[in-house]
RODO-2510 file (C-alpha; in nm, 4 decimals, decimal comma):
residues 381
     n   res          X          Y          Z
     1     x     0,0000     0,0000     0,0000
     2     x     0,1171     0,3560    -0,0707
     3     x    -0,0381     0,6969    -0,0291
     4     x    -0,0967     0,6966     0,3462
     5     x    -0,0117     0,9655     0,5989
     6     x     0,3498     1,0844     0,5915
     7     x     0,6531     0,9204     0,4321
     8     x     0,6737     0,5570     0,3290
     9     x     0,8157     0,3858     0,6416
    10     x     0,9787     0,0448     0,6653
    11     x     0,9767    -0,0837     1,0244
    12     x     1,2312    -0,3563     1,0938
    13     x     1,0535    -0,5804     1,3461
    14     x     1,2995    -0,8688     1,3137
    15     x     1,4479    -0,7959     1,6589
    16     x     1,1182    -0,8755     1,8322
    17     x     1,1710    -1,1882     2,0469
    18     x     0,9238    -1,4719     2,0703
    19     x     0,8613    -1,3992     2,4401
    20     x     0,7220    -1,0481     2,3629
    21     x     0,9420    -0,8813     2,6228
    22     x     1,0075    -0,5073     2,6294
    23     x     1,0923    -0,4547     2,2618
    24     x     0,8056    -0,6840     2,1627
    25     x     0,5548    -0,4850     2,3698
    26     x     0,6900    -0,1639     2,2136
    27     x     0,6641    -0,2800     1,8528
    28     x     0,3319    -0,4590     1,9069
    29     x     0,1833    -0,1439     2,0604
    30     x     0,3325     0,1005     1,8117
    31     x     0,2506    -0,0699     1,4815
    32     x    -0,1303    -0,0822     1,5192
    33     x    -0,1233     0,2816     1,6333
    34     x     0,0755     0,3770     1,3226
    35     x    -0,1878     0,1918     1,1236
    36     x    -0,4672     0,3865     1,2920
    37     x    -0,2780     0,7065     1,2027
    38     x    -0,2944     0,5943     0,8385
    39     x     0,0845     0,5724     0,8154
    40     x     0,2256     0,4525     0,4835
    41     x     0,3770     0,1434     0,6358
    42     x     0,5779    -0,1658     0,5478
    43     x     0,6929    -0,4146     0,8130
    44     x     0,9653    -0,6761     0,7828
    45     x     0,9559    -0,9375     1,0572
    46     x     1,0394    -1,2920     1,1535
    47     x     0,8313    -1,5523     0,9729
    48     x     0,6518    -1,6526     1,2901
    49     x     0,5248    -1,2935     1,3275
    50     x     0,4050    -1,2314     0,9705
    51     x     0,0468    -1,3409     1,0300
    52     x     0,0354    -1,1493     1,3577
    53     x     0,1441    -0,8190     1,2029
    54     x    -0,0777    -0,8734     0,9014
    55     x    -0,3684    -0,8956     1,1446
    56     x    -0,2563    -0,6050     1,3655
    57     x    -0,1831    -0,3693     1,0747
    58     x    -0,3991    -0,4876     0,7835
    59     x    -0,3124    -0,1919     0,5592
    60     x     0,0639    -0,2474     0,5883
    61     x     0,2868    -0,4413     0,3519
    62     x     0,4257    -0,7280     0,5621
    63     x     0,7427    -0,9066     0,4503
    64     x     0,8878    -1,2196     0,6086
    65     x     1,2636    -1,2113     0,6621
    66     x     1,4719    -1,5281     0,6146
    67     x     1,4242    -1,7907     0,8855
    68     x     1,7850    -1,7462     1,0002
    69     x     1,7113    -1,4021     1,1512
    70     x     1,5610    -1,5784     1,4524
    71     x     1,9251    -1,6059     1,5676
    72     x     2,0861    -1,2752     1,6590
    73     x     2,4211    -1,3104     1,4755
    74     x     2,2385    -1,3951     1,1521
    75     x     1,9883    -1,1144     1,2103
    76     x     2,2642    -0,8589     1,2552
    77     x     2,4333    -0,9730     0,9359
    78     x     2,1030    -0,9652     0,7459
    79     x     2,0352    -0,6158     0,8819
    80     x     2,3399    -0,4914     0,6918
    81     x     2,2786    -0,6823     0,3680
    82     x     1,9153    -0,7900     0,3377
    83     x     1,7351    -0,5003     0,5038
    84     x     1,8652    -0,2372     0,2563
    85     x     1,7330    -0,4527    -0,0280
    86     x     1,3911    -0,4754     0,1392
    87     x     1,3922    -0,0968     0,1803
    88     x     1,4538    -0,0574    -0,1940
    89     x     1,1897    -0,3179    -0,2769
    90     x     0,9132    -0,1403    -0,0825
    91     x     1,0262     0,2092    -0,1921
    92     x     1,0885     0,3131     0,1679
    93     x     1,1604     0,6791     0,2305
    94     x     1,2741     0,6082     0,5872
    95     x     1,3706     0,2954     0,7820
    96     x     1,2781     0,2628     1,1488
    97     x     1,5122     0,0398     1,3495
    98     x     1,3329    -0,0030     1,6855
    99     x     1,6056    -0,1670     1,8938
   100     x     1,9437     0,0130     1,8966
   101     x     2,1057    -0,1375     1,5842
   102     x     2,0693    -0,0145     1,2273
   103     x     2,1773    -0,0774     0,8680
   104     x     2,4800     0,1378     0,7873
   105     x     2,4412     0,1486     0,4094
   106     x     2,0851     0,2075     0,2999
   107     x     1,9424     0,4393     0,0363
   108     x     1,7154     0,6365     0,2721
   109     x     1,7389     0,7929     0,6192
   110     x     1,7301     0,5696     0,9264
   111     x     1,5548     0,6472     1,2559
   112     x     1,6755     0,4375     1,5501
   113     x     1,5070     0,3843     1,8869
   114     x     1,7508     0,3817     2,1797
   115     x     1,5587     0,2582     2,4810
   116     x     1,7868     0,3578     2,7670
   117     x     2,1325     0,4748     2,8673
   118     x     2,1866     0,2347     3,1584
   119     x     2,4517     0,0437     2,9620
   120     x     2,6631     0,3525     3,0317
   121     x     2,5373     0,4617     3,3737
   122     x     2,5260     0,1131     3,5310
   123     x     2,7603    -0,1145     3,3307
   124     x     2,8006    -0,3471     3,6314
   125     x     2,4411    -0,4601     3,5791
   126     x     2,5188    -0,6207     3,2431
   127     x     2,7510    -0,8995     3,1392
   128     x     3,0532    -0,7690     2,9533
   129     x     2,9521    -0,8859     2,6076
   130     x     2,5990    -0,7478     2,6189
   131     x     2,7087    -0,4178     2,7690
   132     x     2,9824    -0,3640     2,5123
   133     x     2,7491    -0,4535     2,2253
   134     x     2,4748    -0,2086     2,3238
   135     x     2,7175     0,0702     2,4103
   136     x     2,8692     0,0340     2,0643
   137     x     2,5266     0,0236     1,8975
   138     x     2,4162     0,3348     2,0879
   139     x     2,7278     0,5292     1,9899
   140     x     2,6760     0,4248     1,6271
   141     x     2,3153     0,5423     1,6368
   142     x     2,4228     0,8792     1,7746
   143     x     2,6691     0,9204     1,4875
   144     x     2,4951     0,7569     1,1937
   145     x     2,1177     0,7694     1,2395
   146     x     1,9244     1,0574     1,0884
   147     x     1,7241     1,0810     1,4087
   148     x     1,7126     0,8923     1,7385
   149     x     1,3880     0,8240     1,9238
   150     x     1,4030     0,7823     2,3022
   151     x     1,1133     0,6874     2,5342
   152     x     1,1707     0,9509     2,8031
   153     x     1,3235     1,2887     2,8758
   154     x     1,5511     1,1193     3,1285
   155     x     1,7001     0,8982     2,8577
   156     x     1,7423     1,1964     2,6272
   157     x     1,9196     1,3929     2,8994
   158     x     2,1479     1,1008     2,9875
   159     x     2,2546     1,0533     2,6245
   160     x     2,3352     1,4233     2,5990
   161     x     2,5266     1,4158     2,9280
   162     x     2,7165     1,0916     2,8731
   163     x     2,7745     1,0868     2,4970
   164     x     2,7522     1,4542     2,4087
   165     x     2,4634     1,3571     2,1794
   166     x     2,3221     1,6259     1,9523
   167     x     1,9968     1,7303     2,1249
   168     x     1,8496     1,8508     1,7952
   169     x     1,8342     1,4953     1,6565
   170     x     1,6796     1,3334     1,9650
   171     x     1,3001     1,2910     1,9713
   172     x     1,1097     1,1862     2,2854
   173     x     0,8213     0,9485     2,2195
   174     x     0,6709     0,8016     2,5362
   175     x     0,5499     0,4448     2,5265
   176     x     0,1792     0,3827     2,5606
   177     x    -0,0512     0,1287     2,7130
   178     x    -0,3598    -0,0261     2,5520
   179     x    -0,6476     0,0036     2,8030
   180     x    -0,8321    -0,2767     2,6247
   181     x    -0,5455    -0,5123     2,7101
   182     x    -0,4268    -0,3653     3,0410
   183     x    -0,7379    -0,2909     3,2457
   184     x    -0,8722    -0,3299     3,5964
   185     x    -0,9430    -0,7033     3,6088
   186     x    -1,2666    -0,8613     3,7171
   187     x    -1,2896    -1,1328     3,9796
   188     x    -1,2823    -1,4115     3,7201
   189     x    -0,9571    -1,2850     3,5686
   190     x    -0,7942    -1,2655     3,9104
   191     x    -0,9204    -1,6112     4,0053
   192     x    -0,7803    -1,7624     3,6857
   193     x    -0,4354    -1,6211     3,7591
   194     x    -0,4496    -1,7316     4,1220
   195     x    -0,5319    -2,0828     4,0046
   196     x    -0,2359    -2,0798     3,7644
   197     x    -0,0062    -1,9617     4,0427
   198     x    -0,1505    -2,2106     4,2898
   199     x    -0,2058    -1,9567     4,5674
   200     x    -0,5799    -1,9828     4,6264
   201     x    -0,7121    -1,6744     4,8019
   202     x    -0,3784    -1,5696     4,9520
   203     x    -0,2572    -1,2172     4,8853
   204     x     0,0658    -1,1617     4,6931
   205     x     0,3208    -0,8993     4,5999
   206     x     0,3949    -0,9050     4,2271
   207     x     0,7037    -0,8357     4,0196
   208     x     0,7051    -0,8490     3,6396
   209     x     1,0187    -0,8154     3,4310
   210     x     1,3451    -0,9697     3,3232
   211     x     1,5368    -1,1113     3,6175
   212     x     1,8570    -0,9230     3,5460
   213     x     2,0724    -0,7214     3,7891
   214     x     1,9288    -0,3833     3,6876
   215     x     1,5838    -0,4884     3,8097
   216     x     1,7097    -0,5294     4,1680
   217     x     1,5177    -0,8512     4,2348
   218     x     1,7497    -0,9796     4,5125
   219     x     1,6879    -0,6684     4,7229
   220     x     1,3157    -0,6953     4,6517
   221     x     1,3209    -1,0516     4,7846
   222     x     1,5134    -0,9472     5,0956
   223     x     1,2932    -0,6406     5,1504
   224     x     0,9749    -0,8461     5,1142
   225     x     1,1087    -1,1057     5,3590
   226     x     1,1807    -0,8328     5,6159
   227     x     0,8410    -0,6713     5,5653
   228     x     0,6570    -1,0012     5,6028
   229     x     0,8626    -1,2090     5,8462
   230     x     0,6401    -1,1430     6,1469
   231     x     0,2995    -1,1121     5,9825
   232     x     0,0254    -1,3568     6,0657
   233     x    -0,0836    -1,4007     5,7029
   234     x     0,2135    -1,2818     5,4972
   235     x     0,1589    -1,2214     5,1269
   236     x     0,3500    -1,4424     4,8866
   237     x     0,6038    -1,2872     4,6511
   238     x     0,5595    -1,3737     4,2830
   239     x     0,8548    -1,3049     4,0515
   240     x     0,7220    -1,3349     3,6964
   241     x     0,9116    -1,2868     3,3728
   242     x     1,2065    -1,4324     3,1894
   243     x     1,5040    -1,5759     3,3709
   244     x     1,8052    -1,3492     3,3459
   245     x     2,1678    -1,3645     3,4515
   246     x     2,1302    -1,2331     3,8070
   247     x     2,2958    -1,5082     4,0086
   248     x     2,2308    -1,3240     4,3353
   249     x     1,8594    -1,4077     4,3103
   250     x     1,9250    -1,7674     4,4150
   251     x     2,1332    -1,6463     4,7100
   252     x     1,8511    -1,4177     4,8233
   253     x     1,5991    -1,7006     4,7905
   254     x     1,8111    -1,9218     5,0175
   255     x     1,7821    -1,6562     5,2909
   256     x     1,3985    -1,6562     5,2932
   257     x     1,2425    -1,7770     5,6204
   258     x     1,0743    -2,1148     5,5633
   259     x     0,7229    -1,9925     5,6420
   260     x     0,7276    -1,7371     5,3575
   261     x     0,6365    -1,8362     5,0049
   262     x     0,8059    -1,7203     4,6850
   263     x     0,6739    -1,8268     4,3430
   264     x     0,8598    -1,8016     4,0115
   265     x     0,6145    -1,8908     3,7330
   266     x     0,8358    -1,7694     3,4479
   267     x     0,6569    -1,5994     3,1620
   268     x     0,2848    -1,5446     3,2063
   269     x     0,0434    -1,5419     2,9171
   270     x    -0,0306    -1,1949     2,7849
   271     x    -0,4000    -1,2467     2,8629
   272     x    -0,3138    -1,3217     3,2267
   273     x    -0,1261    -0,9981     3,2938
   274     x    -0,4268    -0,7821     3,3962
   275     x    -0,5365    -1,0441     3,6476
   276     x    -0,1803    -1,0847     3,7717
   277     x    -0,0960    -0,7155     3,8068
   278     x    -0,4400    -0,5918     3,9100
   279     x    -0,4870    -0,8790     4,1536
   280     x    -0,1683    -0,8087     4,3480
   281     x    -0,1789    -0,6327     4,6839
   282     x     0,1289    -0,4368     4,5631
   283     x     0,3253    -0,4449     4,2377
   284     x     0,6898    -0,3875     4,3318
   285     x     0,9446    -0,2716     4,0755
   286     x     1,2510    -0,1400     4,2646
   287     x     1,4675    -0,0967     3,9552
   288     x     1,8089     0,0670     3,9609
   289     x     1,7017     0,2647     3,6540
   290     x     1,4882     0,2451     3,3418
   291     x     1,4727     0,4050     3,0016
   292     x     1,0942     0,4138     3,0426
   293     x     0,9488     0,1495     3,2758
   294     x     0,6692    -0,0163     3,0803
   295     x     0,5794    -0,2705     3,3537
   296     x     0,5102     0,0211     3,5900
   297     x     0,2726     0,1814     3,3393
   298     x     0,1009    -0,1496     3,2659
   299     x     0,0505    -0,2159     3,6370
   300     x    -0,0933     0,1340     3,6833
   301     x    -0,3376     0,0697     3,3975
   302     x    -0,4552    -0,2433     3,5797
   303     x    -0,5375    -0,0408     3,8916
   304     x    -0,2460    -0,1766     4,0934
   305     x    -0,0744    -0,0044     4,3810
   306     x     0,2831     0,0325     4,2539
   307     x     0,6037     0,0638     4,4553
   308     x     0,9057     0,1690     4,2491
   309     x     1,2187     0,3844     4,2687
   310     x     1,2635     0,7499     4,1674
   311     x     1,5454     0,6575     3,9293
   312     x     1,5858     0,8006     3,5782
   313     x     1,2570     0,7812     3,3845
   314     x     1,0381     0,6196     3,6504
   315     x     0,9057     0,9484     3,8000
   316     x     0,8095     1,0584     3,4464
   317     x     0,5870     0,7525     3,4267
   318     x     0,4596     0,7241     3,7825
   319     x     0,4346     1,0904     3,8826
   320     x     0,2518     1,1151     4,2138
   321     x     0,0395     0,8087     4,1368
   322     x     0,2912     0,5535     4,2664
   323     x     0,4830     0,5014     4,5907
   324     x     0,8603     0,5388     4,5860
   325     x     1,1296     0,3543     4,7734
   326     x     1,5071     0,3218     4,7794
   327     x     1,7153     0,0521     4,6164
   328     x     1,8470    -0,1190     4,9307
   329     x     1,6656    -0,4058     5,0983
   330     x     1,6016    -0,2252     5,4268
   331     x     1,4292     0,0692     5,2603
   332     x     1,2266    -0,1575     5,0330
   333     x     1,1193    -0,3564     5,3384
   334     x     1,0176    -0,0441     5,5308
   335     x     0,8194     0,1091     5,2450
   336     x     0,6575    -0,2181     5,1440
   337     x     0,5491    -0,2818     5,5029
   338     x     0,3980     0,0664     5,5164
   339     x     0,1865    -0,0076     5,2087
   340     x     0,0819    -0,3507     5,3331
   341     x    -0,0453    -0,1863     5,6528
   342     x    -0,2392     0,0907     5,4750
   343     x    -0,5338    -0,0372     5,2708
   344     x    -0,6651     0,3148     5,2109
   345     x    -0,3371     0,4379     5,0627
   346     x    -0,3121     0,1313     4,8389
   347     x    -0,6615     0,2000     4,7078
   348     x    -0,5824     0,5672     4,6495
   349     x    -0,2636     0,4850     4,4583
   350     x    -0,4412     0,2203     4,2542
   351     x    -0,7085     0,4683     4,1451
   352     x    -0,4534     0,7442     4,0817
   353     x    -0,2333     0,5109     3,8797
   354     x    -0,5237     0,4018     3,6640
   355     x    -0,6129     0,7657     3,5963
   356     x    -0,2533     0,8646     3,5155
   357     x    -0,2057     0,5693     3,2809
   358     x    -0,4686     0,7190     3,0508
   359     x    -0,2188     0,9966     2,9686
   360     x     0,0080     0,7442     2,7916
   361     x    -0,1403     0,6163     2,4659
   362     x     0,0140     0,4331     2,1729
   363     x    -0,1729     0,6733     1,9443
   364     x     0,0193     0,9671     2,0940
   365     x     0,3406     0,7665     2,0660
   366     x     0,2661     0,6954     1,6989
   367     x     0,2172     1,0666     1,6291
   368     x     0,5557     1,1415     1,7872
   369     x     0,7171     0,8677     1,5787
   370     x     0,5581     0,9975     1,2582
   371     x     0,6881     1,3459     1,3351
   372     x     1,0383     1,2009     1,3779
   373     x     1,0135     1,0077     1,0510
   374     x     0,9003     1,3219     0,8715
   375     x     1,1902     1,5229     1,0138
   376     x     1,4363     1,2563     0,8991
   377     x     1,3043     1,2632     0,5433
   378     x     1,2988     1,6448     0,5342
   379     x     1,6614     1,6630     0,6523
   380     x     1,7726     1,4281     0,3745
   381     x     1,5961     1,6169     0,0952
***
């Protein structure tokens, strides 16, 4: 299809993982919104996603990349050789690379999304190979991309501070949340999740995210244990999401008193997330720093009482509609205990979070992306 709103855009969705983690949620939320904005859109993706994107964005041209791109080394090689050919084939006027890396030789401008700057601010939270790779990709984007999209003002400011990035080529486009997907759950949705978790009617504190050092899960476990050690009916702690490389999690688990219960269900089904987040007594996300903090926004949209940290972008997302804590276990324990003891405050934060989440829409994000694409094309003319 041609003749939509704005320039002809090729979105490279081949980096989207099968587990629909952060980059998957971003691309899956953005593409339908671009479609609703009548963007002139082509999407190249992994073969397993072709039907999905054809359904989500029916007006877009959807191209399946070679099967090998499911493996990152092959995808990165194809990005340099195959993606420029796809761009020519679909007559793209701009390529959007939504996850740090980009083709270096392509016949049209490239807009790259850089999700956060924590590879520079907190390198200890990443293994050496991953940290070096994303630092290199970010520096390349700052030099070579026509424009760079970031999901928060905090990320923009960090890139300017740390890399002396050109502020005139950085565009802030907040992530959104789909209220049809992330909503205040009904009793049946909560009961279904409780059955899957095997916790019956017991209350629980929820975490959702990758279990990597930046997410601060070991201190959450220790803080929860301190907040709940002497309670008559202590809430369980549920750590949901993909397994990461944070070896300290197992150490923290070994320290848990035997009468407390921790559950690690791994990935939850997308359809279960409202019941999981909205059914929690508290959603805790004590991250050392985020480029945006999508799990916090999604929990807010589900009416959850959220406890997070005031690091980097998180206050931009949570505002005054979430509770804040420190990053050490003692402070997490103190602030979590305070919330567990205050039903009224939890209810107030849940309602405030739901209201604030309505300010973040994928449609607004799509408009910001389209403006960035248009600027990139205009600068190349």
